[in-house]
Steps between C-alpha positions, in 0.01 A plus 500: 500500500532474124431875466761585762753282315421668165520847654833415664632359173397816312657721767821297490507528119452876513775536763733280295440716191549815706833380641613378157414842356695672777800276433487578126466873575793487743711316240397743227601793718846361577788742453703223334436505128490182298785563256635149446265452203742726310792257537454379140616844380852410615529273194446801270701757696864585442529594869290395799501610863307285746511590870300299755567602859220358713457573871740224606770621262438861605571404861810310397619795289443741790736288716787578260480863603671511838360829619847624603547693178250789468420395141436141616270623775310708246453204262393282792241764600374519141458122480316487833140405433544440126361156421639468151656660197416353160638628171459377144668691223529395138706678233439395140694535173197632312157645566191280527662217697237528774128560462247740645331192652812439710499861616128472573559188713688726743281810466185297572643412843546870576140591426322485832406704797825425685740618225533864397704635211713782640734570208452467127770616259442464127728599217348471153831595339693226683196266520565453871247456776578481873230451762536482878227349718459489877290253693357634822380292791330677788654834411853359467692415186506120466667466164644673197503407134693666218444417134734627231375427151720582203506363145802278572477471880239389751571530875291430809617582854284385790582581863279324754454627853491833675675750278638829627554711188785691661675173586420359158676790332816385682453146362498615136775331306521205744328158493375568146302808608535766229541873552142620553563873517366518857656790683623439854376724775793676656492536876422852614769678694408671822531872464 
């Protein structure tokens, strides 16, 4: 009886550790980046943009687009399925107002099997660096992250949820989403 109890206790401990590990892995693979730790940069910045549209606010925002106007219907279609849009952008008076450690706090979240860097643009002359990452879940895009790192500006855009790149290109310039240079596919005409 004592042996059965010890074996059961060991099995329960192993299962508990296994489930805890799965929960940590699931949390680590979330499409929502942890960017709030950068809030302290707002005290140093001359200009700050902070957009937090969670799933509830996304649904509320979608209701403002009636669907009667073709543009409204398009925006409503774009927002369908998106669980959140999060943007932090800091513009500084002088260089060196943010550290590489702060940049690394974001980049470390993007290093994993779920995230893939799809675009990297570097300009040594302008000292600019833009990186675009996609998170895939079961063959579908589950999130997008854009980092723009410049000497006097640091911007993070995080879109959570199924992302259709063609639809996303239509969202550029709205809700804090910058122009990403994604070309829209034009419908083919029947010949």
